[in-house]
N, C-alpha and C positions, 0 to 999 in steps of 0.2 A: 504493499500500500504506499502511495507516495505521501510525502510529509511537507508540511508548511512551516515557515519560520515567521511567527508574528512579532512585532516590536512594540515595546513600551516607550519608545521615542520616535521622532520623525525621521526615518532613514533617508529621506529626500531633502531634509533641511538645508537651505543655502543661505549662509549668513551675508553673502555679498548682494542679495536680492531680497531685502526686507521691506514689507510694506505696512503702513499704519493700519490698525484695526479699528473698526466702528463699534462703539459700545451700544448698549440697548437704548440709550436716550439720544442716540444719533451723533454723538460728539466723536471725533476722530483723535486718537492719541498718537501724537507724533514723537513722543519722548520715550515710550516704552515699546520697543519693537521686538523684544525677545531675541537679543543678539546671540545668546548662547544657550545650549541645552545642558543645564546642570545635572550631574548625577552624583551620588554619594556611595562610598564604599558599601557593597552588600546589596545594592539596589538591583532589582531584576531589569535586565535590558531587552531580553529577547527569550522566546520559548518555542520549542517544536511541538506542533500538534498534528494530528491526523487530518488529511485533507478534507474529510466529510465531518470534522468536529467544528461546532460554532466556535468562532474566535473568543477568548476570554474577554470579560468586560474590561475597557480601558486599553486594550491592545489596538494596534493599527498596522497598516501596510503588510498584509500577509504575502510572503514570497516563497516560491519553491525552494526547499532545502538542497543545496547543491551537494552531490556525491555523499549524502547522508553525514555530513561532517558539519559540526558547529563552526561558524565563522568567528573563532575566539582570537582577538587581536591583543595588542599591548595593554596592560592594565585592565584586562577583563579576565574572567575565569569560568569554568564550568561550576555550577552550583553543587556543592557537595551533598546537600539535602535532597535536591531534585535535579538529577543530571541532565534533564532536558531543557534546563534554562541556563542562560548566560547571565552572569552578574558583573557588576563593577567591582574591580579589586582595589580602587582608590577613589578619592573625590576628584572630580574634574568635568571636563564636557566630553559628550559621546558624539561620534560620527563614524561613517564608513571611511575606511582607508584601504585601498587595494583589495576590496571585497571582504575586509575583516572589520568586525565591530571593534572600535578602538576608544579608549579614554585617555585624554591628555590631561595632565596635571597643570601645565603652564598655559595660560591664555595669552597669545600674542595678538594684539590689535595693531595691525600694520597700517593704520591710517588715523585721522583725527577722530576723536569722539564727538559726533555732532549728529545732525539729522539723518545721516546714513546708517548709523549705528544705533542711535537712541541711547538711553541709560544702560549701564553694563553692571550687572550683579553676577559675581562668580565665586564658587566655593573654594577656589584654589588661588594661586599667584597669578598676578596679571602684569604684562608689560605692554605699555601703550606706546607705540613708536611715534605717534603724532602729537597733536595738541588736545587737550581737554577743553572744548569750548565752554563759554559761559551758559549757564542754565542747566548743564548736564551732570549726572551723578554716576560715580563709579565706586563700586564696593567690592572688596575682595580681601584675601588674606595679605600677603605681602604685595605692595603695588610700587612699580616702577614706571615713571613717565619720562620719555626721552626728550620731549619737546616741552613747550610752555603749558602751564596751568592757568586758565583764565578764571573767570567767576564760576567756578564749578564746585560742587560738593563731592568730597572724596572721603571714604571711610575705610581704613585699613585695619583688619583684625590682628595683623602682625605689624610689620614696619612699613614706612612710606619713604620713597626716594624720588627726588625730582633732578634731572640732569640739566635743566634749562631754566629753572626759576618759576616763580608764581607771580603773575600780575593780576591780582584778585578783584580790582574794580569795586572794592567794599562789598563783594558778595561771596568771595571764595571762603569756603569752610573745609579745612583739612584736619582730619583726625585719625590717629593711629594709637592702637593699644600699646605698642612698643615704641621704637625710636623713629625719629624723622631727620632726613638728611637733605638739604636743599642748598642751592648756590645763592639765592637771594629771595626775598618775599616782600610784597608790598600790598597794603590795602586788603588784608585778609584776616581770617581767624585761624589759629593753629592750636591743636590740643594734642598732647602726648603723654602716654601713660609711662613712657621711658625718657630717654635723653632726646634734646634737639641740637643739631649742629647746622649752623648757617654759615657757609663759607664766605659770603659777602655781606650785604646789608639786610636789616629787617627794618622796614619803613611802615609806620602807620598800621601796625598789625597788633591785635590782642593775642596774647600767648598764654596758654595755661600748660605747664610743664611739671610732671611729677618727679622727673629725674633732674638732670642738670641742663642748663641752656648755655650754649657757647656760640657767640656771634663774633666772627673774625673781622667784620667791617664795622658799619655803624648800627647802632639801635637808636631809632629816632621816631617818636610818636607811638601812641597806642599804650597799652597796659600789659605788663608782664606779671603773671601770677606764678610764683615759684616757691619752693620750700627747701632748696638745697643751695647750689651755687648758680650764679648768673655771671657769666664771664664775657665781657665786651672788650675786644682787643683795640680797636681804633678810637672810637667815639661813642660815648653815651649821652643822648640828648642832642637837640638841634638848636637850642636857644629858647629864650622866654616865649617866643611867639608860638612854639610847638610844645605842648605838655607831654612829657614821656613819664610814666608812672610805673613803679615796681613795688608790687605788694608781696611780702613774704611772711613766713611763719605759720601758714595754715596750708592744709591740703588743697592744692590748686583745683581739683576736681569738685571738691566741696564747695569752693568758691563759685565755680561755674554753675552748680545746681542751685547755690544761693541766689545768683543773678537771675536764673530762670524762675525762681519762686518769687523773687521781687517783681519780675515783670508780669507773672500771673496775678499777683496780688494788686498791682496797679491796674490791670485790666478788670479784674472782678470788682474793685472799688468803684470804678467808673459805671459798671453794670448794676451794681447795687444802688448807686445814686440815682441812675436813671429810672430803674424800676420803682424806687421808693417815691419818686416824684409822680409817676404814673398811678401808683396805688393811692396817693393822697388826693387825687382828683375827685373820686366818687366811689360809691360802693360798686358800681359797675366795673370800674377799672380795677379795683381791689380783687373782685372776683376773677378777672381776667389775668391779672399779673401777679397776684399774691403767691401762687405756688412757685412761679419762677423765681420771685424774690427770695423765698425761703430756700430754695435749692441754690441760689447763688450765694446766699449768707452761709449755708452749710460748707459749700466748697471753699469759701473764703476762710472760714474758721479752721478747715483741715489744712489749708495752706499755710496758714500763720503757725499752726503746730508743727508743720514740717519744717518751717524756716527755724523756729526755736530749737528743734531737734538737731538741725544741721550746725547751728552756732554752738550748741552744747558739745556736739562731737568734735567740732573743729578746735574748740578750746581745750578739750581733754587730750587731743592728740598733738597739740602744738609742741614744737622743740625749737625754740629760737636761736639756740647755740650753734646749730649746724648751718644757718643762713649766711651766706657770703655773696657780696657784689664786688667782683674783681675787675678793675679798669686799669690795664697798663697804660692805655692811651689818655685821651682827654675826657674829662667829665664836665659838661656844659651846664650853664644856669637853666632853671625851668624843669629839671628833673625832680619828681616827687617820690620820696622813698618812705615805705611803711614796713616796719618789722614788728609784728605783733602789735602792741599798742603804742609803740614809738613811731613818731612821724617827723620828717624834716623835708624842707625844699631847698635845692641848691641854688644860691644866689650868686656864686662866684665860680669862675673857671678853676678847675682843679686837674691835677695830672697824676698818674701812677698811684692810685689809691685802692685800698681794700676796705669795704664798708660792712660792718657787722654789728651785732647786738651785744652790749655788755653793760651790766649794772643798770638795767632798765632804760638804756639810752642807745641811739644810734651813733657809733663812733667810726672815725676815719684813721686809718693807718697807712703809712708809706714806708717802703714800697709795696706796690700791689701784691707782688709775689716774693716771698722771702726765700732766698736761696740757702739751702742747708749745706 
């Protein structure tokens, strides 16, 4: 009896010819085109069935099985539990290569991320050989970008590396669970669970870094939230006309969540005020808007509690003794520094200094790096 091979992925998928899909409400999504077919280790990719057997639910594209041999390619395997099935042996994307079902662990995007590719979400490592254009999202494990990052959103569950820099246009948002390494960055948001190394300058960018931050060029504009070492080799600050802030002594990601809570409180305060005005107009308005007002007040109360809990956790985990701002080059006026409850603003030009917290005060020592 002849046999068929049914697939649990699209064997005819072509990432070079993607088309936007229309939703049920008639809108066309030009940003999510499904650039890659993700699979995870152990996932069933294909299965052999008899020709007269109804295809299993969820399967597609039945094809004759050639030479009664499973087309097992790289990073796939025969299912030890059910030998008629092919499963993925690793996370990656699935496709046919030389008539074999193959899973590749590294996704090479050999063009710009734009309306030809749409947003890209991948379970493995990604290498983007082109530019990531404004308005597009890329999500993966370790992410490498060969060309420029514009005002895009990038989330790396491992590390992130850019070879040509980030021109964020005030909308770029780059986050990595581990380290970030880039040649320069401007007008963006940068979040790292590990260390950040910037080979050139960091301009007008907000930075949250749980490890150490090293900037070999200038750090000018924006706010840095750090809890260990901030090293700026050439120049910290751009002058009084451009405020540069460094906030240290607390977990930076707690600070990030705190800012999100503050923004939520601000929005809910406005909603509560608006609904209160409506409810005060008449009994009819109270009946219409009363339940919405109570829901908004409940959410606002919960958000205030979350904010208080974050502050309590931040204070309990604070260790100000390990905070250092090291500037072998020039420290310019207009830089604001907070370490724990201590605060100062730089009013004069300084050079070759190390800034730390001692005896409840911010202190300045020179040279910046003491040679032993």
